N, C-alpha and C positions, 0 to 999 in steps of 0.2 A: 541577584541578577547574574546575567550570563558573563562569563570570563571573556575577556578580548580574545579574538581569533589569533592574535599574534603570539599569544602564550601557547598555542597548540603544539604539542610534539608527540612524536610515537606514531605507529602504524594506524592506531584506531582514532587519533585526534580528530579528524574531519567527522567521522560518524559520531563520536561523543559530543562534539561541538553542536552538530545538527540535532541530536537528542536533547542536549541542554536548551536549545532554542525552543524546541517543541515543548518541553516540560515548562519553560518559563512562560510562554504564552502561546498556546495552540491556535489561538484566533489571529495572531499576527502572521498571516501566511506571507505577506510581502518580505518581512524580515526573515523568515525561515527559509525562502527560497532565493533570496539575494545573496549571490557568493561574496564573500569577504575579498577585499582587492589582493591579499596574499595567498589565496588558494586558487590553484588550476581550475578552471571551469569544467574541464572533463572530469577531474576527480570529484568535484562538487556534484555535478549530475549523477556520476556513478553511485557515490555515496547516498544521494536521495533515492535512487532506485533501489538500493540495498535496504533502506530504511522502509521503503514502500512494501518490499517483499517481506519484511520481518513482521510489519504490522498486519498485512493481508494474512499471513500465516496465523497470527492470533486470532483473527476473525474466523478464518476456517476451523481452526480447533474449537472455538467456542459453538460454531454452527453444526459441526459433525454430527451430534447426536439429535439435533433439532430437524435438520434438512435431510429427509430420507425419500426414497422412492414413494414409500407410503405416505408420509406427510406432505410431500411436496411433488405430486405425480407431474405437475407442469410447472415451468418456471414463469411466474406471472408477477408483473409489477402491480397490476390491477385487474379487474375482471375483463376489461378491454384490451389490455396491453400484454401480449405474450412474447417472450424473448425467443428469437430465432438463432440457431447455431450456424454460423457461416463457415465452419471448418468443412462442411460436407459439400459435394459438387453442387447441389441445390440447397439453398437455406432451408432449414426444417426447424419444427419444434425442439426446444431443448429438452433433453431427457436426461441429462447428466446431472447427477447429484453428488453430494459429498460422500455418499456411501459407495460411489464408484471409485473413490480415490484409494 
């Protein structure tokens, strides 16, 4: 079971606590996102953003050899749903792939 949040000490304590919560029961999202009463809400949100980036990095690393301009010329969710890139002046088809990184 997950250690009580009041026992957290050190600069990585909140990050480690969040990771423990995720490992303990990843389906209990309410428990994972609910800040303990003794943790500053801003630090809690910051650490969750850091955790998201860490996990996103793992996903990108796994997809790097799979999603290329050859294997994924267009970014589609289905045959009828094409993602558009909003970073351009006018939204256009997404042509960015992991091989661009």
